[in-house]
C-alpha positions as CSV (number, residue, x, y, z in Angstrom):
1,M,40.6,173.3,74.3
2,E,42.0,170.6,72.0
3,N,44.0,167.8,73.6
4,K,46.3,166.2,71.0
5,D,48.0,163.9,73.6
6,K,44.8,162.1,74.5
7,I,45.6,158.8,76.2
8,T,43.7,155.8,75.0
9,S,43.3,152.4,76.7
10,A,43.5,149.0,75.1
11,E,42.3,145.6,76.3
12,V,45.1,143.0,76.3
13,Y,43.4,140.2,78.1
14,N,40.0,139.0,79.3
15,G,39.3,136.0,81.5
16,P,38.6,134.8,85.0
17,V,39.4,137.4,87.7
18,W,42.2,135.3,89.2
19,Q,44.0,134.9,85.9
20,A,43.4,138.6,85.0
21,Q,45.1,139.5,88.3
22,M,48.1,137.3,87.4
23,V,48.4,139.0,84.1
24,I,48.3,142.4,85.8
25,N,51.1,141.3,88.1
26,L,53.2,140.2,85.1
27,L,52.6,143.5,83.3
28,Q,53.4,145.6,86.4
29,N,56.6,143.6,86.9
30,A,57.6,144.6,83.3
31,G,56.9,148.2,84.2
32,I,53.5,148.5,82.5
33,E,50.6,150.0,84.3
34,A,47.6,147.7,84.0
35,F,44.1,147.8,85.4
36,L,41.3,145.4,86.0
37,Q,38.1,146.5,84.4
38,N,34.6,145.1,85.1
39,E,35.7,143.0,88.1
40,A,32.4,143.5,90.0
41,S,30.0,143.6,87.1
42,G,31.8,140.7,85.3
43,S,31.2,138.4,88.2
44,L,27.5,139.4,88.5
45,H,26.4,139.2,84.9
46,L,24.7,136.1,83.7
47,P,26.5,134.0,81.0
48,W,24.0,134.9,78.3
49,A,24.1,138.6,79.2
50,S,27.9,139.1,79.5
51,P,30.3,138.5,76.6
52,G,32.7,135.9,77.8
53,G,30.5,134.5,80.5
54,V,30.5,134.7,84.3
55,G,33.4,136.1,86.2
56,V,35.1,137.6,83.2
57,S,37.3,140.6,83.7
58,K,39.4,142.6,81.3
59,V,43.0,143.8,81.7
60,V,43.5,147.2,80.2
61,V,46.7,149.1,79.5
62,S,47.6,152.4,77.9
63,G,47.5,152.3,74.2
64,T,51.2,153.2,74.0
65,N,52.0,150.0,75.9
66,Y,49.7,147.7,73.9
67,E,52.3,145.9,71.8
68,K,54.7,145.2,74.7
69,A,51.8,144.1,76.9
70,R,50.3,141.8,74.3
71,K,53.7,140.0,74.0
72,I,53.7,139.4,77.7
73,V,50.1,138.2,77.7
74,E,50.7,135.9,74.7
75,K,53.7,134.3,76.6
76,Y,51.5,133.8,79.6
77,E,48.7,132.2,77.6
78,D,51.2,129.9,75.8
79,N,52.5,128.8,79.2
80,S,49.0,128.3,80.5
81,D,48.1,126.2,77.5
82,D,51.3,124.1,78.0
83,E,50.4,123.4,81.7
84,T,46.8,122.4,80.7
85,S,48.0,119.9,78.1
86,H,50.4,118.4,80.6
87,D,47.6,118.0,83.1
88,D,45.5,116.2,80.4
89,N,48.2,113.7,79.9
90,H,48.2,112.5,83.5
């Protein structure tokens, strides 16, 4: 049986578990289903054995929501960078 409507997933963010969870909340508030991937294994892998280092988790969405989700994630990352630069100035 051939499935032409195969659903694909796409990674839209990777980072510390607590930030990944914040991204998931933002995406879900926008009506996008998002999932945390590698939460347990990301926190157990050694930095040299896990791409991205210790505690890294991925946020995954349906491929059909990728563009919308990336815009939300980019806005989140821009705001996070702004807060970090303000903290550095104090």
